[in-house]
C-alpha positions as CSV (number, residue, x, y, z in Angstrom):
1,M,187.9,194.3,73.4
2,I,187.3,192.2,70.3
3,V,190.1,189.8,69.5
4,E,190.4,188.2,66.0
5,A,193.0,186.3,64.0
6,I,193.4,187.5,60.4
7,N,195.2,185.7,57.6
8,I,198.1,187.9,56.4
9,L,197.2,187.2,52.8
10,D,193.6,188.4,53.3
11,L,194.8,191.5,55.1
12,S,197.4,192.3,52.4
13,E,194.7,191.9,49.7
14,Q,192.2,194.2,51.5
15,M,194.6,196.8,52.9
16,G,197.8,196.5,50.8
17,E,201.2,195.1,51.6
18,S,202.7,198.4,52.8
19,F,199.8,198.7,55.4
20,V,200.5,195.2,56.6
21,K,204.3,195.8,56.9
22,S,203.7,198.9,58.9
23,W,201.8,196.8,61.4
24,L,204.5,194.2,61.5
25,S,207.2,196.9,62.2
26,S,205.4,197.5,65.5
27,F,206.0,194.0,66.7
28,S,208.5,193.2,69.5
29,C,209.7,190.0,71.1
30,P,212.9,190.9,72.9
31,K,213.3,187.4,74.4
32,N,213.3,185.6,71.0
33,S,214.7,187.6,68.0
34,E,213.9,184.7,65.7
35,V,210.1,185.1,66.0
36,E,210.4,188.9,65.6
37,D,212.6,188.6,62.6
38,Y,210.3,186.0,60.9
39,L,207.3,188.3,61.3
40,K,209.0,191.4,60.1
41,N,211.1,189.9,57.3
42,S,209.6,186.6,56.1
43,A,205.9,186.3,57.0
44,V,204.5,188.1,53.9
45,D,206.9,186.5,51.5
46,F,206.4,183.0,52.9
47,A,202.6,183.5,52.7
48,K,202.8,184.6,49.0
49,K,205.0,181.6,48.2
50,G,202.6,179.2,50.0
51,I,205.4,178.1,52.4
52,S,203.4,179.0,55.6
53,I,200.5,181.2,56.4
54,T,200.8,183.8,59.3
55,Y,197.7,184.8,61.2
56,L,197.9,188.2,62.9
57,V,195.9,188.5,66.1
58,F,194.4,191.9,66.6
59,G,192.5,193.4,69.6
60,K,190.2,196.2,68.8
61,D,188.4,198.6,71.2
62,D,186.3,201.7,70.4
63,K,189.3,203.8,69.6
64,K,192.2,201.7,68.3
65,S,193.4,198.3,67.0
66,Y,196.4,196.6,68.5
67,L,198.6,193.8,67.1
68,L,198.5,191.4,70.1
69,G,200.5,188.5,68.6
70,Y,200.7,186.0,65.8
71,Y,201.1,182.4,64.8
72,A,202.2,180.7,61.6
73,V,200.9,177.4,60.3
74,T,202.2,175.1,57.6
75,Y,201.9,171.4,56.6
76,K,205.0,169.1,56.9
77,I,205.7,165.4,56.8
78,L,206.1,164.4,60.5
79,Q,208.4,161.5,61.4
80,V,207.5,159.7,64.6
81,S,209.8,156.9,65.7
82,R,208.0,153.9,67.3
83,S,210.6,153.7,70.0
84,N,209.7,157.2,71.3
85,I,205.9,156.7,71.8
86,S,203.5,154.6,73.8
87,R,201.4,151.8,72.3
88,T,198.3,154.0,72.7
89,T,199.9,156.9,70.9
90,E,201.2,154.6,68.2
91,R,197.6,153.2,67.6
92,R,196.4,156.8,67.2
93,I,199.2,157.8,64.9
94,A,198.8,154.6,62.8
95,R,195.4,155.8,61.6
96,F,197.0,158.8,59.8
97,G,200.5,157.6,59.1
98,E,202.5,155.1,57.2
99,L,205.0,152.9,58.9
100,D,208.4,152.6,57.3
101,S,209.8,149.3,58.4
102,L,213.5,150.3,57.7
103,S,213.4,153.4,60.0
104,N,210.7,151.9,62.3
105,A,209.0,155.3,62.1
106,Y,205.6,156.6,61.0
107,S,205.4,159.3,58.4
108,L,202.3,161.5,58.3
109,P,201.3,164.9,57.0
110,A,200.5,167.2,59.9
111,P,200.1,170.9,60.5
112,L,203.1,172.5,62.2
113,I,202.7,175.6,64.3
114,A,205.9,177.0,62.9
115,Q,206.0,180.4,64.7
116,F,204.1,181.6,67.7
117,S,204.5,184.8,69.9
118,K,202.7,187.5,71.7
119,N,203.6,191.2,71.0
120,F,205.7,192.7,73.8
121,A,206.0,196.2,72.3
122,D,205.4,199.1,74.6
123,G,201.8,200.2,74.5
124,T,200.4,196.8,73.5
125,P,197.6,195.9,75.9
126,K,198.3,192.8,78.0
127,I,194.8,191.3,77.4
128,L,195.8,188.1,75.6
129,T,197.5,185.2,77.5
130,G,199.8,182.8,75.8
131,S,197.3,180.0,76.3
132,E,194.6,182.1,74.7
133,L,196.8,182.7,71.7
134,M,197.5,179.0,71.5
135,R,193.7,178.3,71.6
136,L,193.3,180.6,68.5
137,A,196.1,178.7,66.7
138,L,194.6,175.4,67.6
139,D,191.1,176.5,66.5
140,Q,192.6,177.5,63.1
141,V,194.3,174.1,62.8
142,Q,191.0,172.4,63.5
143,N,189.4,174.5,60.8
144,I,192.1,173.3,58.4
145,Q,191.7,169.7,59.5
146,H,187.9,169.9,59.1
147,M,188.5,170.6,55.4
148,A,191.5,168.4,54.8
149,G,191.5,165.7,57.5
150,G,193.8,164.8,60.3
151,R,193.8,165.0,64.1
152,I,197.5,165.7,65.0
153,V,199.3,169.1,65.3
154,Y,202.9,169.5,66.2
155,L,205.5,172.1,67.0
156,E,209.1,172.4,67.9
157,C,210.8,174.5,70.6
158,E,214.2,175.3,71.9
159,D,215.6,173.6,75.0
160,N,214.0,176.2,77.3
161,K,212.3,174.9,80.4
162,F,209.7,177.8,80.6
163,I,208.6,177.4,77.0
164,L,208.6,173.6,77.2
165,E,206.3,173.7,80.3
166,F,204.0,176.2,78.6
167,Y,203.5,173.8,75.7
168,K,203.0,170.9,78.0
169,K,200.5,172.9,80.0
170,N,198.6,173.4,76.7
171,G,198.3,169.7,76.0
172,F,201.4,169.0,73.9
173,T,203.6,165.9,74.6
174,V,207.3,165.6,73.8
175,F,207.9,162.8,71.3
176,S,211.4,163.5,70.0
177,K,214.3,165.9,69.4
178,R,215.5,167.4,66.1
179,Y,219.2,168.3,65.8
180,T,220.4,171.1,63.5
181,D,223.8,172.7,62.7
182,D,223.8,176.3,63.8
183,K,227.0,177.8,62.6
184,D,229.7,176.4,64.9
185,S,227.5,174.3,67.2
186,V,224.7,171.7,67.1
187,V,221.4,172.9,68.4
188,F,218.4,170.6,69.3
189,Y,214.7,171.3,69.3
190,H,212.1,169.4,71.3
191,Q,209.4,168.1,69.1
192,L,205.9,168.0,70.6
193,L,202.6,166.8,69.4
194,K,198.9,167.1,70.4
195,F,195.9,165.1,69.3
196,L,192.9,167.3,68.5
197,K,189.2,166.2,68.6
């Protein structure tokens, strides 16, 4: 089976937005409704507005194409506190970032893998592992950095031991937490970064 990642804007231009949305409607991620909702309700609009670009990962055999998963990438200003990182990591970050002496943190533009998920819909072949999907995302980030510069990519995840271990297994390191108000409670996300070659 041939596996490829396609920019949602390119696919919309070639096949039409209604065609793309029909593919998106077949996506299912029962363990995380946020990633499913993003893909079905925000991905096309965010791409058109330039907020983030979603890449749909398709598998194709002789008879049929399957939506195997997706990832979304955007650029953000990353804040990394000196107190949370080792001296080695700080030296590497200092090449790309600017130190704010008041906050004692580096600010640097970096690609964020903003959304990431396999498709768990019935009938979807289980041929793509999470690590293979991550490799596709990281390859895309490296392509972006080849044109625009940089060596760091980051992501955020909920406080979920399984997900956290998955990202660590794929070379990401926790460097901080980000807190956000979620209706009646405060939720925190682990922030992880990875240096790319």
